[in-house]
C-alpha positions as a Markdown table, in Angstrom:
| # | Residue | x | y | z |
|---|---|---|---|---|
| 1 | Met | -8.2 | 9.2 | -42.4 |
| 2 | Asp | -11.8 | 8.2 | -42.8 |
| 3 | Glu | -13.7 | 10.7 | -41.2 |
| 4 | Gln | -17.1 | 8.6 | -40.7 |
| 5 | Lys | -14.9 | 6.2 | -38.5 |
| 6 | Gln | -14.9 | 6.5 | -34.8 |
| 7 | Ala | -11.4 | 6.9 | -33.2 |
| 8 | Thr | -10.4 | 5.1 | -29.9 |
| 9 | Phe | -7.3 | 4.7 | -28.3 |
| 10 | Gly | -5.6 | 1.0 | -27.6 |
| 11 | Ala | -3.6 | -0.2 | -24.7 |
| 12 | Asp | -0.5 | 1.0 | -25.6 |
| 13 | Gly | -2.3 | 4.9 | -26.2 |
| 14 | Glu | -2.2 | 4.8 | -30.0 |
| 15 | Leu | -5.0 | 5.9 | -31.9 |
| 16 | Gln | -7.5 | 3.2 | -33.6 |
| 17 | Met | -10.3 | 3.4 | -35.5 |
| 18 | Asp | -13.6 | 1.4 | -35.7 |
| 19 | Asp | -16.0 | 1.0 | -38.6 |
| 20 | Asp | -18.6 | 1.7 | -36.1 |
| 21 | Gly | -20.2 | 5.2 | -35.2 |
| 22 | Asp | -20.2 | 6.3 | -31.9 |
| 23 | Glu | -23.1 | 8.9 | -30.0 |
| 24 | Asn | -19.6 | 11.2 | -29.0 |
| 25 | Ser | -18.6 | 11.3 | -32.8 |
| 26 | Asp | -20.2 | 14.7 | -33.3 |
| 27 | Arg | -20.0 | 18.2 | -31.5 |
| 28 | Glu | -22.1 | 18.6 | -28.2 |
| 29 | Asp | -24.4 | 21.5 | -29.5 |
| 30 | Gly | -20.8 | 23.2 | -30.6 |
| 31 | Pro | -20.5 | 26.1 | -33.0 |
| 32 | Ala | -21.4 | 25.4 | -36.6 |
| 33 | His | -18.6 | 27.4 | -38.6 |
| 34 | Asn | -15.0 | 27.7 | -37.6 |
| 35 | Asp | -12.7 | 30.8 | -37.0 |
| 36 | Phe | -12.6 | 31.8 | -40.5 |
| 37 | Gly | -16.7 | 31.6 | -41.0 |
| 38 | Glu | -16.6 | 28.4 | -42.7 |
| 39 | Glu | -18.8 | 25.2 | -41.9 |
| 40 | Leu | -17.2 | 23.2 | -39.8 |
| 41 | Gly | -16.7 | 19.7 | -41.0 |
| 42 | Glu | -17.0 | 16.4 | -38.7 |
| 43 | His | -14.4 | 16.2 | -36.1 |
| 44 | Glu | -13.2 | 19.8 | -36.9 |
| 45 | Thr | -12.3 | 22.3 | -34.4 |
| 46 | Lys | -12.8 | 26.1 | -34.6 |
| 47 | Ala | -9.3 | 26.5 | -35.6 |
| 48 | Gly | -9.9 | 24.1 | -38.7 |
| 49 | Val | -8.3 | 21.3 | -37.6 |
| 50 | Ser | -9.0 | 17.5 | -36.9 |
| 51 | Arg | -10.3 | 17.1 | -33.2 |
| 52 | Tyr | -8.0 | 13.7 | -33.1 |
| 53 | Val | -5.0 | 15.5 | -33.8 |
| 54 | Val | -5.6 | 18.1 | -30.9 |
| 55 | Ser | -6.4 | 15.4 | -28.3 |
| 56 | Ser | -3.3 | 13.7 | -29.5 |
| 57 | Leu | -1.6 | 17.0 | -29.1 |
| 58 | Leu | -2.9 | 17.6 | -25.5 |
| 59 | Gln | -1.9 | 14.1 | -24.4 |
| 60 | Lys | 1.7 | 14.5 | -25.8 |
| 61 | Ser | 2.0 | 17.9 | -23.9 |
| 62 | Val | 0.8 | 16.3 | -21.0 |
| 63 | Arg | 3.4 | 13.4 | -21.1 |
| 64 | Arg | 6.2 | 16.6 | -21.9 |
| 65 | Ser | 5.0 | 18.8 | -19.3 |
| 66 | Asp | 4.4 | 21.7 | -21.9 |
| 67 | Glu | 1.6 | 23.5 | -20.1 |
| 68 | Asn | 1.0 | 26.4 | -22.5 |
| 69 | Thr | 0.5 | 23.7 | -25.4 |
| 70 | Ala | -1.6 | 21.5 | -23.3 |
| 71 | Ala | -3.8 | 24.6 | -22.0 |
| 72 | Trp | -4.3 | 25.8 | -25.5 |
| 73 | Ala | -5.6 | 22.0 | -26.7 |
| 74 | Ala | -7.8 | 21.8 | -23.8 |
| 75 | Trp | -9.6 | 25.5 | -24.6 |
| 76 | Glu | -9.6 | 24.2 | -28.3 |
| 77 | Leu | -11.6 | 21.2 | -27.6 |
| 78 | Val | -14.1 | 22.7 | -25.0 |
| 79 | Arg | -14.7 | 26.0 | -27.4 |
| 80 | Ser | -15.4 | 23.7 | -30.2 |
| 81 | Gly | -18.1 | 21.5 | -28.7 |
| 82 | Tyr | -15.9 | 18.6 | -27.7 |
| 83 | Ala | -16.0 | 19.1 | -23.9 |
| 84 | Trp | -17.0 | 15.3 | -23.5 |
| 85 | Asn | -14.0 | 14.6 | -25.9 |
| 86 | Phe | -11.7 | 16.6 | -23.4 |
| 87 | Trp | -12.6 | 15.2 | -19.8 |
| 88 | Asp | -12.3 | 11.7 | -21.3 |
| 89 | Arg | -9.1 | 12.2 | -22.4 |
| 90 | Val | -7.9 | 14.2 | -19.8 |
| 91 | Thr | -9.1 | 11.5 | -17.0 |
| 92 | Leu | -7.7 | 8.7 | -19.1 |
| 93 | Phe | -4.1 | 10.6 | -18.7 |
| 94 | Val | -4.4 | 10.3 | -15.0 |
| 95 | Val | -3.9 | 6.5 | -15.3 |
| 96 | Glu | -2.0 | 6.7 | -18.5 |
| 97 | Asp | 0.7 | 9.2 | -18.4 |
| 98 | Leu | 1.2 | 10.4 | -14.6 |
| 99 | Arg | 3.2 | 8.8 | -11.8 |
| 100 | Ala | 1.1 | 6.6 | -9.6 |
| 101 | Gly | -0.3 | 8.3 | -6.7 |
| 102 | His | -0.2 | 11.6 | -7.2 |
| 103 | Glu | -3.0 | 13.7 | -5.9 |
| 104 | Val | -3.6 | 15.4 | -9.4 |
| 105 | Ala | -6.4 | 12.9 | -10.0 |
| 106 | Leu | -8.6 | 14.1 | -7.6 |
| 107 | Thr | -7.5 | 17.6 | -8.4 |
| 108 | Ile | -8.8 | 17.1 | -12.3 |
| 109 | Arg | -11.8 | 14.8 | -10.9 |
| 110 | Arg | -12.6 | 18.0 | -9.0 |
| 111 | Tyr | -12.5 | 20.5 | -12.0 |
| 112 | Glu | -14.9 | 18.0 | -14.0 |
| 113 | Glu | -17.6 | 18.4 | -11.4 |
| 114 | Leu | -17.6 | 22.1 | -11.2 |
| 115 | Ala | -17.5 | 22.2 | -14.9 |
| 116 | His | -20.4 | 19.3 | -15.3 |
| 117 | Glu | -22.4 | 20.4 | -12.1 |
| 118 | Arg | -22.1 | 23.7 | -10.8 |
| 119 | Trp | -21.4 | 25.5 | -14.4 |
| 120 | Ser | -21.6 | 24.0 | -17.7 |
| 121 | Val | -18.7 | 22.7 | -19.7 |
| 122 | Asp | -18.9 | 25.2 | -22.8 |
| 123 | Ser | -19.2 | 28.3 | -20.7 |
| 124 | Trp | -16.2 | 30.5 | -20.0 |
| 125 | Arg | -16.2 | 28.9 | -16.3 |
| 126 | Gly | -16.3 | 25.3 | -18.1 |
| 127 | Arg | -13.4 | 26.4 | -20.2 |
| 128 | Leu | -11.5 | 27.7 | -17.5 |
| 129 | Cys | -11.5 | 24.3 | -15.5 |
| 130 | Ala | -10.6 | 22.3 | -18.5 |
| 131 | Ile | -7.9 | 24.6 | -18.7 |
| 132 | His | -7.2 | 24.2 | -14.9 |
| 133 | Ala | -7.3 | 20.7 | -15.3 |
| 134 | Ala | -5.0 | 20.6 | -18.2 |
| 135 | Leu | -2.6 | 22.5 | -16.4 |
| 136 | Ala | -2.9 | 20.3 | -13.4 |
| 137 | Ala | -1.7 | 17.3 | -15.3 |
| 138 | Ala | 1.1 | 18.9 | -17.5 |
| 139 | Arg | 2.7 | 20.1 | -14.0 |
| 140 | Ala | 2.4 | 16.5 | -12.5 |
| 141 | Pro | 5.2 | 14.4 | -12.7 |
| 142 | Ser | 4.8 | 12.1 | -15.8 |
| 143 | Ser | 5.6 | 8.7 | -16.2 |
| 144 | Arg | 4.2 | 5.8 | -18.5 |
| 145 | Glu | 5.1 | 3.3 | -15.9 |
| 146 | Ser | 1.2 | 1.9 | -15.7 |
| 147 | Ala | 1.3 | 1.5 | -19.4 |
| 148 | His | 4.8 | -0.1 | -19.6 |
| 149 | Ala | 4.0 | -2.2 | -16.8 |
| 150 | Asp | 0.8 | -3.5 | -18.5 |
| 151 | Glu | 2.6 | -4.2 | -22.0 |
| 152 | Tyr | 5.7 | -5.8 | -20.3 |
| 153 | Phe | 3.4 | -8.3 | -17.9 |
| 154 | Gly | 1.8 | -9.4 | -21.4 |
| 155 | Glu | 5.0 | -10.2 | -23.1 |
| 156 | Leu | 6.5 | -11.6 | -20.1 |
| 157 | Ser | 3.5 | -14.2 | -19.5 |
| 158 | Asp | 3.8 | -14.7 | -23.2 |
| 159 | Glu | 7.6 | -15.4 | -22.8 |
| 160 | Arg | 7.0 | -18.4 | -19.8 |
| 161 | Val | 4.6 | -20.1 | -22.3 |
| 162 | Ala | 6.9 | -20.2 | -25.2 |
| 163 | Ala | 9.7 | -20.9 | -23.3 |
| 164 | Arg | 8.1 | -23.9 | -22.0 |
| 165 | Glu | 6.7 | -25.1 | -25.2 |
| 166 | Glu | 10.6 | -24.6 | -26.7 |
| 167 | Gly | 11.9 | -26.3 | -23.6 |
| 168 | Arg | 14.2 | -23.6 | -22.1 |
| 169 | Glu | 14.0 | -20.9 | -19.3 |
| 170 | Pro | 12.5 | -17.6 | -19.8 |
| 171 | Arg | 14.5 | -14.4 | -20.7 |
| 172 | Tyr | 13.0 | -12.9 | -17.6 |
| 173 | Asp | 11.9 | -14.1 | -13.9 |
| 174 | Ser | 8.5 | -13.5 | -13.2 |
| 175 | Pro | 6.8 | -13.3 | -9.5 |
| 176 | Val | 5.1 | -16.4 | -10.0 |
| 177 | Asp | 8.0 | -18.2 | -10.5 |
| 178 | Asp | 8.9 | -18.0 | -7.1 |
| 179 | Met | 5.3 | -18.4 | -5.6 |
| 180 | Asp | 5.9 | -21.6 | -3.9 |
| 181 | Pro | 6.5 | -22.3 | -0.2 |
| 182 | Asp | 10.2 | -21.8 | 1.0 |
| 183 | Gly | 10.7 | -19.8 | -2.0 |
| 184 | Lys | 11.0 | -16.1 | -2.3 |
| 185 | Tyr | 7.7 | -15.3 | -1.5 |
| 186 | Asp | 7.3 | -17.4 | 1.4 |
| 187 | Ala | 6.0 | -14.8 | 3.7 |
| 188 | Val | 2.7 | -15.0 | 1.8 |
| 189 | Phe | 2.0 | -18.0 | 2.9 |
| 190 | Asp | 0.0 | -17.2 | 6.0 |
| 191 | Gln | -2.6 | -18.3 | 7.9 |
| 192 | His | -4.9 | -16.7 | 5.2 |
| 193 | Thr | -3.7 | -19.3 | 2.4 |
| 194 | Tyr | -4.5 | -22.9 | 2.4 |
| 195 | Glu | -0.7 | -23.8 | 1.9 |
| 196 | Gly | -0.2 | -21.8 | 5.3 |
| 197 | Lys | -2.5 | -23.4 | 7.1 |
| 198 | Lys | -1.4 | -26.5 | 6.4 |
| 199 | Arg | 2.0 | -25.7 | 7.9 |
| 200 | Gly | 0.2 | -24.4 | 11.1 |
| 201 | Arg | 1.2 | -20.9 | 10.4 |
| 202 | Asp | -0.8 | -19.0 | 12.7 |
| 203 | Gly | -0.9 | -15.2 | 14.1 |
| 204 | Thr | 2.4 | -15.3 | 15.4 |
| 205 | Phe | 3.7 | -16.0 | 12.1 |
| 206 | Phe | 1.2 | -13.3 | 10.4 |
| 207 | Arg | 2.5 | -10.7 | 12.9 |
| 208 | Thr | 6.0 | -11.1 | 12.9 |
| 209 | His | 6.3 | -11.9 | 8.8 |
| 210 | Gly | 3.2 | -11.2 | 6.8 |
| 211 | Ala | 2.2 | -8.0 | 8.7 |
| 212 | Arg | 5.6 | -6.5 | 8.4 |
| 213 | Val | 5.9 | -3.2 | 6.3 |
| 214 | Gly | 9.2 | -1.0 | 4.9 |
| 215 | Pro | 11.2 | -0.3 | 4.1 |
| 216 | Glu | 10.2 | 3.0 | 5.9 |
| 217 | Gly | 8.8 | 1.3 | 8.9 |
| 218 | Glu | 5.9 | 1.8 | 11.4 |
| 219 | Ser | 5.6 | 5.2 | 12.7 |
| 220 | Glu | 6.1 | 5.4 | 16.4 |
| 221 | Leu | 2.4 | 5.3 | 17.1 |
| 222 | Ser | 1.9 | 2.5 | 15.1 |
| 223 | Arg | 4.6 | 0.7 | 16.7 |
| 224 | Gln | 3.6 | 0.9 | 20.0 |
| 225 | Trp | -0.1 | -0.2 | 19.1 |
| 226 | Arg | 1.7 | -3.5 | 17.5 |
| 227 | Leu | 3.7 | -4.4 | 20.4 |
| 228 | Arg | 1.2 | -3.4 | 23.5 |
| 229 | Ser | -1.3 | -5.5 | 21.4 |
| 230 | Met | 0.9 | -8.5 | 21.1 |
| 231 | Lys | 1.6 | -8.2 | 24.6 |
| 232 | Leu | -1.7 | -8.6 | 25.6 |
| 233 | Asp | -2.7 | -11.1 | 23.3 |
| 234 | Asp | -3.3 | -14.9 | 24.8 |
| 235 | Gln | 0.4 | -15.7 | 22.7 |
| 236 | Glu | 3.4 | -15.6 | 24.4 |
| 237 | Tyr | 6.0 | -13.4 | 22.2 |
| 238 | Thr | 9.3 | -13.8 | 22.4 |
| 239 | Asp | 11.6 | -10.2 | 22.7 |
| 240 | Glu | 13.0 | -11.5 | 19.4 |
| 241 | Gln | 9.4 | -11.9 | 17.9 |
| 242 | Leu | 8.3 | -8.5 | 19.5 |
| 243 | Ala | 11.7 | -7.0 | 17.9 |
| 244 | Arg | 10.6 | -8.2 | 14.6 |
| 245 | Ala | 7.2 | -7.6 | 14.4 |
| 246 | Val | 8.2 | -3.9 | 14.1 |
| 247 | Thr | 11.5 | -4.1 | 12.2 |
| 248 | Pro | 11.1 | -2.5 | 8.9 |
| 249 | Val | 12.0 | -5.1 | 6.0 |
| 250 | Glu | 15.2 | -3.7 | 4.2 |
| 251 | Ala | 15.0 | -2.4 | 0.8 |
| 252 | Asp | 17.2 | -4.6 | -0.9 |
| 253 | Glu | 15.8 | -7.4 | 1.2 |
| 254 | Arg | 12.1 | -6.9 | 1.3 |
| 255 | Trp | 11.8 | -11.1 | 1.2 |
| 256 | Ser | 14.9 | -13.0 | 1.4 |
| 257 | Asp | 15.4 | -12.0 | 5.1 |
| 258 | Asp | 12.1 | -14.0 | 5.8 |
| 259 | Leu | 13.6 | -17.4 | 4.6 |
| 260 | Asp | 16.1 | -17.8 | 7.2 |
| 261 | Ser | 13.8 | -16.8 | 10.6 |
C-alpha cells in the first residue's frame, strides 16, 4: 500500500485510497518515536503498525462486540497522535455498525465533547474518554442494518430499471410499486397530498386513517386527548370513526386494513 495516499472508506465500509493527500494524514502533535525508540513512519502507531489497520481493527471489534480489542485500538490510536482518526471513526460506527435508535450515540458524543472541550484529546483524560467511547460502542447492539439497507435499496432501484428495459417484472417489490391511490399505501393520500385533496379527503380521513399508529398503539393519556379533541371538533364523528382513530394498526396488516374502510 502506498503510504503517500490518503485512506477513506466507501459506502460499504471498505477501505479506499485516494491519490490526493489530506490535512489529517499526519499525526496531530504526536510522538516522534515508536515503542522501540525508532522514528515513526508516516501513518505508523507507537506499536509499530499502520493506523489504517488499527482503525479497521477498531471497527471490526465494535461489530463483533469485542470490548477488550476495541478499547486497545482506541488507546493505541489516541496515544499515537491519531485522536482525530479515532473520533471520526467511532462516530461513523454509530450509524454504520450499531442498531438504529440506540442511546449510545449521545453517550459517544458526550465523551468526545469532554475529550475536546473539557480536557485535551491526547491527555490521560482524553485517552480515558476514547476508551469509554470504544467500550460503549462495543457493548451496544451491533447491526449493519443501515449499510445493508442502503446497498439493497440502490440495487433494487437498478433492478427496477433493468426489468423495465428487459420487459419483465422486478425480482423484488419496492414501495414505489404501490404508491397509487387505492393501492397498498392508500392511507398516505390524505389532505396533505394533491391526490388526497382531489378525492375530497379532509381531516376526518386523516384522523381515522393517516394519523393512526401502531402496532403498540397510543398511551392511555394520548387516547384521551385524541378522542376529546375529535368530540370537540366541529365535525361529527360516528362511534366507529372514533374507535378507529385510536385503534392501533395490526402488526401484520399495517396498511391493508385501510383499503376496506
